[in-house]
C-alpha positions as CSV (number, residue, x, y, z in Angstrom):
1,M,-106.1,-119.6,-1.0
2,T,-102.6,-119.9,-0.3
3,T,-101.6,-118.7,3.2
4,L,-98.1,-117.7,4.6
5,I,-98.8,-119.7,8.0
6,S,-100.8,-123.0,8.6
7,E,-103.8,-122.6,10.6
8,K,-102.1,-124.0,13.7
9,E,-99.7,-121.7,13.5
10,N,-102.2,-118.9,13.2
11,R,-103.8,-120.3,16.0
12,A,-100.6,-120.3,18.2
13,W,-100.2,-116.6,17.5
14,C,-103.6,-115.5,18.3
15,V,-103.0,-117.1,21.7
16,V,-99.7,-115.4,22.2
17,Y,-101.4,-112.1,20.9
18,G,-104.2,-112.6,23.4
19,L,-101.9,-113.2,26.5
20,E,-99.8,-110.2,25.4
21,S,-103.3,-108.3,25.4
22,A,-104.1,-109.5,28.9
23,A,-100.9,-108.6,30.3
24,I,-101.1,-105.4,28.9
25,I,-104.4,-104.6,30.0
26,I,-104.2,-106.0,33.5
27,G,-100.9,-104.0,34.1
28,N,-102.1,-100.8,33.1
29,I,-105.3,-100.8,34.7
30,L,-103.6,-101.6,38.2
31,I,-101.4,-98.7,37.3
32,I,-104.4,-96.3,36.8
33,A,-106.2,-97.8,39.7
34,A,-103.3,-97.2,41.8
35,F,-103.2,-93.7,40.8
36,A,-106.8,-93.1,41.3
37,I,-107.0,-94.4,44.6
38,T,-103.6,-93.0,46.2
39,K,-103.7,-89.5,47.0
40,S,-100.0,-89.1,47.3
41,L,-99.9,-90.0,43.5
42,H,-102.0,-86.9,42.7
43,R,-99.1,-84.9,41.4
44,K,-98.1,-83.3,38.2
45,T,-95.1,-85.5,37.9
46,Y,-97.2,-88.4,37.4
47,L,-99.7,-86.9,35.0
48,L,-97.4,-88.1,31.9
49,L,-96.8,-91.8,33.5
50,I,-100.7,-92.1,33.8
51,S,-101.1,-91.0,30.3
52,L,-98.6,-93.2,29.1
53,A,-100.5,-96.1,31.0
54,V,-103.8,-94.9,29.1
55,A,-102.0,-95.2,25.7
56,D,-100.8,-98.4,26.5
57,L,-104.1,-99.6,27.7
58,L,-105.5,-98.8,24.3
59,V,-102.9,-100.7,22.5
60,G,-103.9,-104.1,24.6
61,A,-107.6,-103.4,24.7
62,V,-108.3,-102.3,21.3
63,A,-105.5,-102.4,18.9
64,I,-104.4,-106.0,19.5
65,P,-107.8,-107.8,19.8
66,M,-108.4,-106.1,16.4
67,F,-105.3,-107.4,14.8
68,I,-106.2,-111.1,16.2
69,H,-109.7,-110.6,14.7
70,Y,-108.2,-109.8,11.4
71,I,-105.6,-112.3,11.1
72,G,-108.3,-115.0,12.3
73,G,-110.6,-114.0,9.4
74,S,-108.1,-113.1,6.9
75,V,-105.4,-115.8,7.3
76,T,-107.2,-118.7,8.0
77,N,-110.8,-117.8,7.4
78,W,-112.1,-118.2,10.9
79,W,-115.0,-115.5,10.3
80,D,-115.8,-113.0,7.9
81,V,-113.6,-109.7,8.1
82,D,-114.6,-106.5,6.8
83,D,-112.6,-104.8,4.4
84,H,-112.3,-101.9,6.5
85,V,-111.3,-103.7,9.7
86,Q,-107.7,-103.7,8.7
87,P,-107.1,-100.0,7.7
88,A,-109.0,-99.2,10.9
89,Q,-106.7,-101.6,13.1
90,T,-103.7,-99.9,11.5
91,A,-104.8,-96.4,12.2
92,I,-105.7,-97.3,16.0
93,E,-102.5,-99.0,16.5
94,I,-100.5,-95.9,14.9
95,F,-102.5,-93.6,17.3
96,A,-102.2,-95.6,20.3
97,S,-98.7,-96.6,19.8
98,Y,-97.3,-93.3,18.9
99,A,-99.2,-91.9,21.7
100,S,-97.1,-94.4,24.0
101,I,-94.1,-93.4,22.2
102,F,-94.5,-89.8,22.4
103,F,-95.2,-90.1,26.0
104,L,-92.0,-91.8,26.5
105,V,-90.4,-88.9,24.9
106,A,-92.0,-86.4,27.0
107,I,-90.8,-88.1,30.1
108,A,-87.4,-88.5,29.1
109,L,-87.3,-84.8,28.4
110,E,-89.1,-84.2,31.9
111,R,-86.3,-86.1,33.5
112,L,-83.5,-84.3,31.6
113,Y,-84.9,-81.0,32.5
114,A,-85.0,-82.1,36.0
115,A,-81.5,-83.3,36.2
116,L,-80.5,-79.8,34.6
117,S,-82.5,-77.5,36.6
118,P,-84.2,-79.0,39.3
119,V,-85.6,-75.6,40.8
120,G,-86.9,-75.0,37.3
121,H,-88.6,-78.3,37.3
122,D,-90.2,-78.1,40.7
123,N,-91.9,-74.7,39.5
124,L,-93.3,-76.1,36.5
125,K,-97.1,-75.3,36.5
126,P,-99.7,-78.1,35.9
127,I,-100.9,-76.2,33.0
128,V,-97.6,-77.0,31.2
129,Y,-98.4,-80.8,31.7
130,Y,-101.7,-80.7,30.5
131,I,-100.6,-78.7,27.2
132,V,-98.0,-81.4,26.4
133,I,-100.5,-84.2,26.8
134,T,-103.0,-82.5,25.0
135,S,-100.4,-82.0,22.2
136,I,-99.5,-85.4,22.4
137,W,-103.1,-86.8,21.8
138,L,-103.8,-84.6,19.0
139,L,-100.7,-85.3,17.2
140,S,-101.2,-89.1,17.6
141,V,-104.9,-88.6,16.6
142,L,-103.4,-86.9,13.5
143,L,-101.1,-89.7,12.7
144,G,-104.1,-92.4,13.0
145,V,-106.1,-90.2,10.4
146,L,-103.4,-90.1,8.1
147,S,-102.6,-93.8,8.4
148,F,-106.2,-94.4,7.6
149,L,-106.1,-92.1,4.8
150,R,-103.5,-93.3,3.2
151,E,-105.1,-96.9,2.6
152,K,-105.4,-97.8,-0.9
153,H,-109.4,-98.0,-0.6
154,V,-109.5,-94.6,0.7
155,G,-106.7,-92.9,-1.1
156,A,-107.1,-89.5,0.3
157,A,-103.2,-89.1,1.6
158,D,-100.0,-89.9,-0.1
159,N,-98.9,-93.3,1.0
160,E,-95.3,-92.7,0.5
161,G,-95.4,-89.2,2.2
162,V,-97.3,-90.3,5.1
163,F,-95.3,-93.6,5.8
164,L,-92.0,-91.2,5.6
165,F,-93.8,-88.3,8.0
166,I,-94.4,-91.3,10.5
167,M,-91.0,-93.1,10.2
168,I,-89.3,-89.5,10.6
169,L,-91.3,-89.1,13.8
170,L,-90.3,-92.6,15.2
171,A,-86.3,-91.9,14.4
172,L,-86.5,-88.6,16.2
173,S,-88.5,-89.8,19.2
174,M,-86.0,-92.8,19.6
175,I,-83.0,-90.5,19.2
176,T,-84.3,-87.9,21.5
177,I,-85.0,-90.8,24.2
178,V,-81.5,-92.1,23.8
179,V,-79.8,-88.4,24.0
180,A,-81.9,-87.5,27.1
181,Y,-81.1,-90.3,28.9
182,S,-77.2,-90.3,27.9
183,V,-77.0,-86.7,29.2
184,I,-79.1,-87.8,32.4
185,A,-76.5,-90.6,33.0
186,C,-73.5,-88.0,32.5
187,I,-74.9,-85.9,34.7
188,L,-75.5,-88.2,37.7
189,L,-72.1,-89.8,37.0
190,G,-70.6,-86.3,37.2
191,A,-72.4,-85.7,40.6
192,R,-71.0,-89.0,41.9
193,N,-67.6,-88.1,41.0
194,K,-68.0,-85.1,42.8
195,S,-69.3,-86.4,45.8
196,D,-66.5,-89.2,45.8
197,D,-64.0,-86.4,45.6
198,F,-65.6,-84.4,48.2
199,Q,-65.5,-87.5,50.6
200,K,-61.8,-88.3,49.7
201,R,-60.9,-84.7,50.5
202,M,-62.8,-84.7,53.8
203,A,-61.2,-88.1,54.8
204,L,-57.5,-86.5,54.3
205,E,-58.4,-83.6,56.1
206,D,-59.9,-85.6,58.9
207,G,-56.8,-87.9,58.8
208,F,-54.5,-84.6,59.3
209,I,-56.7,-83.3,62.2
210,G,-56.0,-86.7,63.9
211,A,-52.5,-86.7,63.1
């Protein structure tokens, strides 16, 4: 069987992915542990960040190791790979990766709301965060299931339709993040300019008083 890369190259990629997986696992476990043992972090504003850490942990602990197992068996035949491994790995990767992306979107929107309405943000009930977090996990599960169903050996979902749906969600997520942080940057710059103008006026007034 002709392979696109050599066994040496494949081994190198497996090492790279393994190191990436280890870094993701260690980093996110530390974040989750810090949240668990630090009472001052047990606030609603950190719920989205912890959920993001859990999603990233799933990528590092499940999706990437499964991919290493798949390429090790299918590319260089180091071991036998079941026919369901590749579609299952893809589904899990879609599920965890999009959960991470959606939590990034939620965090961006939360920060935008905090910048636009600080009082309203402070008065948000924890239930709002729980609803958002639950909705993101459910949507991510849906994408993972659709990704699995569109595989050729299953054929229970339209391949092109599911792919288009997933790509549209990705594009909308990226646009939302960029727009949200752009607006936040404009708000912060505007507030800074107002502060500078105020300080200049105060300096002039102090100068007149001193004179």
